[in-house]
C-alpha positions, 0 to 999 in steps of 0.5 A: 527526497531522503534515501530509503533505509534498506534491510537485506535478509539472506542466509548467504552472508556473501550476498548480504555483504555485497548487496549492502555494499552496493546499496551504500555506494548508491547512497542508501542506508543499508543493514543486513540480517542472516535469517528471519529471526534476526530480521524481525529483531532489527525491524522491531528496533528500526523502521526500514522502508524497504526489505530485500528478503530471500524467500528460501531460508532455513528455520523460517522462510521468507514468507513466514518472516514477511507475515510477522513483519507485516504486524510490526511494520505494515508500511514496509515494502518487502521485495523477495529474492530467490534463486530457486523455482519455488512457485508455491512460495512465490504465489504465497508471497504475492498473495500476502502482498509483497511488492515484487519478486526478483531472481538471482543472480541479481541485476543491480540496475534492476535492484536500484530501479525497483527501489526507486519505483517502490519508493515512488509508489509508496509515496503516491498512496494517497487517501482523501477523507470527505466528511463535514464532521471535523471530528470524524475526519480527524479520527480517521486521519489519525488511524490511517496515518499510523499505517503510513498512508498519506491522508488529506481531508475535505469538509465539503464536496466542492473542496474534494472535487477541487483537490481531485483535479489537482492530485491523484488519490488511490482511495476516497472515503466520502460521507453521503450526507454533505452540504450542497453537493451530496456524497453521490454528486461528489463521487461522480464529479471526482470520478471524472477528474480521477477515474482510477480512484476507488471510492468507499461511501459512508453514512449514518443514515441507512434508510434515508441514503439507501437510494443514493448509496445504491446509485453510487455502487451502481456507478462503481463505488467499492462499497458503503460503510455505515456509522458508527464506523467499524475501524477494523473493517475500514482498514481491511477494505483499504488494505484489500483495495491497495493489494488489488492495485498492487496485483494489477501493477504486477500483472502489467509488469509481467505483460511488459516483461514477457512481451504480451 
């Protein structure tokens, strides 16, 4: 696997140089920036995979910088660093969707472990689109791939179920009106194979599919989107689901960290 491209952002030049040197010795392509503005300039020119960023910086703090970074490189993983008890900024950062918070002085073994884990998590974010309309599938795939997500397609319920037995998907977009296995049947079969996957149902037939949609939601489908799709709403829902998953992972990590 190709090593991650990493940007270290901190107003402490000594920390930037030390961390980037250690990362390079571990085989990573590491660059540095000494403030939020410089980081944004570099991020516009180069697609970094992971960004280590100090949360408390002059002029523009880490959270403010992160909000701007998200608009430029939404798929970049951002890990905040801090030496201070700044709980308000930490909570704001987590709410905005940063991957994790680490505390100074840095434990370099933990830093490398976090890089490997975050890279693995990023590559494991898979979305399956299930629709017998090939055009709809290709349009959705094109839009989602721009966000950096791995997207696969199925044109029948049977194929989707077979794929769910072989791979784990985070999110599955399922059209309700499919040949042979309908959307509800497809969802319920996938749920047995891949219980952690979150399903978003889709349909152009509001009244005809109303009962099946209600049953799918009763069985824990996340929601239903009606065609023609509102793309912004679809992207918002996917981001929301992935953030909830990330927060759940954070809380599990915290429990393990503090022995709860």
